Structure formats: C-alpha cells, structure tokens
N, C-alpha and C positions, 0 to 999 in steps of 0.2 A: 504494499500499500504506500503511494508516494505521499509527500508532505500535504499537498493539497487536499486529497482525498480524507487523510487522517484528520486534518483540521475541521473540514466540513463535517465529518462524522461526530466529531466532539462538540462542536458547536450546535448541531442539530439535536443531539441527545441532551444537553444542556436545556436547550429551549423546550424540549418535550416536558422535562420535568417541572419548568417554570409553567408552561401553558396548563398542564395537568391540575396544578394548585390554582390557576387564575380561573379557570373553568368552574371548579368546585366552589371557589369564593363567590362567585356570581350567584349560584344556586343557593348557596348557604344565607347569603344576605337577602336575596329576593324572597325565598320561602319562608325564612324565619320572621321577617317583619310583616309579611303578607298574613301569616298565622297570628300576629299581635294585632291585626286589624288595621293596619296602615292603608291609606287611599292609593289607587293607581299613580296619582301625580306624586305622592309622597315618595312611593317606591322608586319612581323614575327620578326623584330628586336626590336619592341617596347615591345614584351613580354619576351625577352631574360633574362634581368636582373631579371624580375618577376620569372622565373623559376629557374634561377642560384641562387638566394638568397634563394630559397627553400631548396636547398641542405644542406647549412649551418644551415639554420632555423631549420630544422628537427633535425639534430645532436644535436645542442646547445639546442633546445626546449624540447627534451627528457631528456637530463641531467637536465635541469631547473626544468622540471615538477617533476622529482624525487627528487630534492633537495628542491624545494620550494612549491610543491603541484600543482595539476592539475588546481584548480579554479584559482589560481593566474596567470598561464599561459594562460588560456582562457581569463581572463580580459586583459592581456597584448596584445594578439592577436587582440582582438576586438579594443582596444584603438589604435594599429598600424594601422589597417585598415581604421579607421575614419581619422587618420592623413593623409594616403594615398590619401584618397579622397579630403580632404581639399587642399592638393598640387596640385591634378590635376585640382581642380576646379579654382585655380589661373592662369591657362594657358591663354594668352593673344593672339588674332588673329593678333596683331601687330608685334609679335616676328618673328624672321625668322625661316625657316624651320629647320635649325640645331639646333637652341636653343629650338625650340618646341620639336623636337624628344629628345633631350637630358633631356629636363625637364620630359616629359612622361616617359621615360626609368627609371629615378630615382624614380619618383612616383610610377611607377608600381613595381620596386624594392622594395619598402616600403610595398606594397600591398602583395607581394610575401612572405615576412617574416611573415606578418600577417596571411596569409592563411595557411602556414605550421606550425606555432605556434600553431594556434588554432586547426588545424587537428591532430597534434600529441597528444596534450593534451585531445581533445574528443576521439579519438580512444583508447588510454590508459586508459581513464575511464571505457570503457567498460570491460576491463579485470577485473577491481576489482568490479565494480557494478554486473556484471553477477555471479562472485564468491559469492558475498554477497546474492544475490536472490536465486540461486540454482547452486551450484558449479558443473555443468555437462557440457561436451563439446556440448550436444545437444542444451541447452540454449544459450551457447556462441555462436554458429554458427547461430542460429536465430537471436539473438540480434545483431550481427556483420552485418549479411545480411540486416536486416531491417534499421539499422543505414546508411549502405553504400546505400541502394537502395534509401531511402527517401532523403538522402543528395543529390544524383543525381537528383531526380525528383525536388527538390527545385532549383537546379541549372539550370534545363530546364526551369522552370517557370521564373528564373532569365534572361536567354537568351531572351525570349519572352519580359519581362519586359524592358530589356535594349534597345531592338528595339523600343518598344512603348514609352518609357521615351524619347529616343532620338528625335523621330518624333514629340512628343507633347510638351515636356518641353525644349528641347535642351540640350546641352552637361553639362554646367555649373550647371543649376537648377537641373537637374537629380542627380548630384553627392552631392548637398546639401540635397536633400531629402532622399538619401541613408545614409548619414552620420547621420542625425538625427534619422532614424530607428535604426541604430546600436547602437546609444548612448542608446537607450531604452533597447537592448538586454544587453549592458554591465551593467546597473543597475540591471537587473535581475540575471546575473551571481553573482555579487558582493554580492546580497542580499540572494541568496538561495542556491548556492553550497558550501558545507563544505570546508573551505578555505585550509585544510590541507590533503584533499583527495588525496591519492597517493603519499604522502611524505614518502621518504625513504632514505636510504643511497647511495648517488650518486657516480659513478666511480671517482677515483681520479686521473687518467691520461687518455691521449688520447688513449694509446694502450689498456687500459681496456675498454674503451668506444667502441672501434672499434673491439675488440676481441670477435665475435659473434660465435655461433655454426655454424656447417656445414649447417643445414637446413636454418637458417636465412640468411647466405652469398649466398646460391643458389638461394633462393627466391627473394633476393634482385636483384641478376643479372638478373633473369627472369623479374622482374618487370621494369627494365631499358628498356629492348627491349620491353616488352609488351605496356607500355604506349608510348614509343617512336613511335611504329608502329600506335597507334590511331592518335596522334597529328600530324604525318608527312602528313597526308591528311585532317585532321580534322580542325586544327586551322586556316589555311589559305586557302587550297585548296578548300574545300567544299563551305564555305560562298562566296568566290570570284567568283567560278564556277557558282554558283546559281545566284548571283547578276549580273554577266556578261551575263546569260541567259534570263536576263529580269525580274527577281524577285525583289520586293521593299525591302526596309529594314524590314519593318514589316514581310513581307512573310518569309524572310530568318530567322529572329529572331523566328518566329512562328515554323518554321519547325525544327530548331535545338532544341527549346524548347520541342517539341513533341517528337523529337528522344531522348533527354536526359531524359525526364519523363519516356518513355517507357523502356528505358535502365535502369532506377532506379526501375521500377517495376519488371522487370526480375531479377535484383540484389537481390531485396527483396524476390522474389519467390526461389531463388537459392537452399535453403534447400530443398525444395520439389523436385527438379531435380537431386540432389546429393544424392545417398544412404549413409546412416551414418554407420560408423564403431564403435565397442565397444572401440577401442583403441583411436579413434579420428583422426587418421592419414591415415591408409592403403587405405581406399576407396576414401578418399577425395584426396590423392595425385594422385591416378589414374584418378580421375575426372579431375584433373588439367591438366594432360597430354592429355587425350582425347580431352577436349576442345580446348587446345592450337592447337592440330593438325587441328581441324575442322575449328578454326578461321583462320589459315594461309591460307586455300584454298580460303576464300572469296575475299580478295584484289587481288590475283593472278587472278582469273576468271575475275573479275571486270575490271582489267587492260587491258585484251584482248579485252573485249566488249568496253571500251572506245577508245582503239587504232584503231580499225575497224569502230568507229563511227556508231554504230548500231542506228536504228531509234528511236525517242524520247528518247535521250541519257539522258537528265537531270532526267527524271523518272526512268530511268535504274539505274542511279547513286543513287536516293532517295531509291529505293528497295534494291539495294545492301547495302546501308548503313544501313537499317533496319536489314538485315540478320547479317552483321557485329555486329551491337549493341546487339543481342541477345547473340551470342556466346561470344562477347568481356565482357558483363556483368556477365555472369557465371564464366568466368575466373577470373575477377576481385574480385567477391564476394568469390570464393573459395581461392584466394590468401589472401584476407583480413582476413579470418578465419585462414588460416594455419600460418600467422605470429603470431597471439596471440596463436596459439596451441604450435609453436616452442618457443615463448617467456617465459621467466621465470617471476614467480610473483613479486620477489623483485624489479627488475629493468624492469618492462614491458615497461614503457615510454621510456626508453633508447633503448630497442630493436625495439620498434615501430618507434622511431626516426629515427634509423638506416635504417630500412626498406624504410620509407617514403622519406628519403634523396635520395635512390636509385630511387624512384618513380619520385622525383623532378628532378633528373638527366635525366631519360627518356624523361621526358616532355621538358627538355632543349633542348636535341638533336633532339627531334621529331619537336619542334618549329622552330628550326634553319633550319632543312632539309625541313620543310614544305615550307618555303619561297624560299629556294635555289632550291628544285626540281621542284617546281610548275613554278618558273620563267624559269627554264631550259627546261623543257619537258612538262610542264602542269600537268594535273590530272594524266595521264598515268604513268608518271615517279614516281610521289609521290605514287601511288598505288603499284608499283613495289618495291620500298623502304619498304613499310608496309609489303609486302609479305616476304620480306628477313628477316626483324626483327622478324616477328612472327614464322618464321621456326628456327631462333635462339633461341627463347622463348621455343618452344617446344622441342628442343634437351637439354635445361638446365633442364626443368622439368623431364626428364627421369633419371636425377642424384638425384632427391629430396628423401631424406630419408622418407620411408613409413612404418617404424615399431618403436616401443617404444623402447628406449635405456634401457639396463639393469639399475637397480638402483645401485648407488655406495655404498659400504659396510659402515655400521653405525659406529659412534664412531669418535673420534677425528682426526684419521689418514686420513679420507675421505676428500679430497680436491677438490673443484670445478675444473672441466677441461674445458677450453673454447672451445677446439676442440671436446668435446664429442658429441655424437649424441643426438638430441633432445628428450625430453621425452614428453609424453602426458601431458594433462592438470592435475595438481594436485588439488584435491578438498581441501585438507587440506590447502595447501599453498595459494590457491586463498582466503579461508575463513580467514585464519590467516591474510592475508594483508587486507582484506576488514575491519576486526575487528580494526586492527591498524589505518587504515584510519578514520574510524568513531570515535575512541577514540581522534585521533588527532583533 
C-alpha cells in the first residue's frame, strides 16, 4: 500500500468514527427533547447554532488546515466534539426549560464547530492522497464518492445507534460512551496521520480567502439550496411526522438509519451512474444539471399526495423519501467531486472550506425552515419549500462552467486570476503537493 492510499484509509476510518457519533447525537437530542414535550420549532432551534457555527468553522478550518496541516485540524475537531458531548452530559433535569435550551444550543454549537473542522480537513485530504496514489480525475471521483457514501452510511448507523442508546442507556450515559469512543479515534489520528499533510501557504487576507473562481462560487450557491432543500423536511418534519404516526423511537431511528445508509451506498456508486469525461468536467456538470432537475420533481409530487391525504400516508412518505434519497445522493456525490475538480492544489483546504461553509449555511436555513414550516403547515408546506429550493439549485447548475479554461501563458508575467474559469485537475500539481506534504 503506497503512502497516498494509506493516508486516505486512515483519514476515512477516523471520519467514520466521528460521523457515527455525530449521527447518534442528532437522534439523541431530537428524540429526547421531543419526548419532553418541546415544539417542532424549539426542536429546530436546538440545532440552529450547530449549523450556524459550521459556516465559520468551515472557512476558518480550511485556512487553518492549509496553515498548520490536515492532521492537526482533524485532532482539533475530534477534541472539540468530545468537549461538546461532555457539556451536553452535564444537562440537569432540575434546570428550567429556558436554561436547558440555552445549554443545549451552546453545546450543539461546539459540536457544530467540531463537525465542520473535521469534515473540511478530511475532504481536503482526499485531494492530496488521490494525487499521490494516481493523479487522475477518475481516481479522484471514485475516492470522493466512496468517502462521501461510506460517511453517510456511518451516519445512518449513528441514527439507529442514537435511538437505541437513548432507549437502553438514557441520555447522559449515551453521551459518555460516545465521548470514550471518540477519544480512541483521536489517539489513532495523532499516532498515524502525517502531522504536516496538506500544509501550505495560507491566504493572508479575508479577501484572498473568499476570492474563489466562478465554478466554486456557483457550486457553493447551489450547495446552499441543495442542502437546505433536504433539511427543510428531513431534520424535524420526517422524524416528528413518523413519531406522531405511532412509530417508536427505535423505529424512527432505524428507518432514518436505513435511509441514510442507502443514501450513502448510492453516493458511493455514483461514479458508475455518471459518465466520465476526459477533461473531468463536461459530462460531470451535465450530470449535475440532470439530477438536480429530477430531484426537484420528487418533493413537488409528494407535497400534492400529502395535501390530499392519500391512503397509507406514512408509507407514501417513506417511499417518497426513498426516491428523494437516490436522486439527492447522486447530486451530492457529483457536487463533492466538482468542488475538488474546481479547487486548486495549493490551497485545496481553503477552497473546500469555502464550499462547505455554503453547505453549512444551507443546513442552517433548512433547519430553521424545517421547524417553522412544519409548525405552520405540516409536512405539506415543508415539502413545498423543498421543491422551491431544488428548482433554484437546478437553475444555478445551468451556469456552472463545463469546459477546461485555457492555461495562462508561462513565465513571470503570468499572474493568478481569481475570476478565471476553473481548470481541470492537474496531475503535476497534485503530485507536487502530495510530495511536499509527505516530505513535511
């Protein structure tokens, strides 16, 4: 096993452990506080700081990973998540509702920082390790798809684990167990990941950090509405709808787990569903447009079926969510590939951080609207909101660059242009960066 493959395997395994705990945490908090009688909007509010902090954490995390190395940011993310778990475990039943909500929101904010620091560092590592193993866009797409798909499968297992732990161990004991498991993952990262992997010259100003090329800017805008469209009915609407329909905590957790695992499997299989191009962009961008259009149809049709209250409504929702998951998984996987295709090699972590800041912003708005729209008009209104967002996503993808930009002239006069069209993945640049990282 060469160095690139080894580092990819270690980073992926570490992120699996993190994602398992993160999925369990979401179910623990959601189901525990719904059982205590909190309204749908309050449940959504519990996750708002978690999502909001992700915007800042991604931007700063990408810059820090470039400046100090990916391994260090992975370790910081894991340590921050352990801190968040311990804060949540200190929650006391004797506290007032206002104090309890405030405490959970702050602790969730800490976990939100942890999640996005860890994700930005992990996704950035793929750009480097794929270049070290085989500097070709085909390998990059496969590795990104497997990483993203397997991560979401682990998140699905975490959903089930969260419901099971809540029912068997209770809220506090479950958090302690998860903190102990993450401590073992932390030790593994510190011991085996090269400490200076991905270290490069970071941006010197906020303007430089935010001045991305046209492809990254458009893809980030599409990501905002794509993930907002998922969370607007998935975060609060679906779990509360199913629980209100008579499902137990374990049943709700098991279903969301199976959905997320299936979603992850489809993500990992996306390279087989998307025709590859020699330049790494043209057919992949076309695929993003096609799958965005197909995805927008699903919640629109489902909203009509829920509004007219068709027979066996809960199973109609389950089936609709399955179709949504397939199309969403392919969209997400293609987007995850495109951000690395558009990103430069020298500051890949910063580019990925900017993109996932948009991802976190979408989750923030989706989470907020999930509580508001469900409380206002039930699942029907939440689905309409999802359809509107997905239509916007499709319109944005129509403007994505799908051709390789001409290379700038050689020599000292050639200066980088932040507004230039994105180029395809450069084998030489990727290999050069990987070599630098390994030497560091």
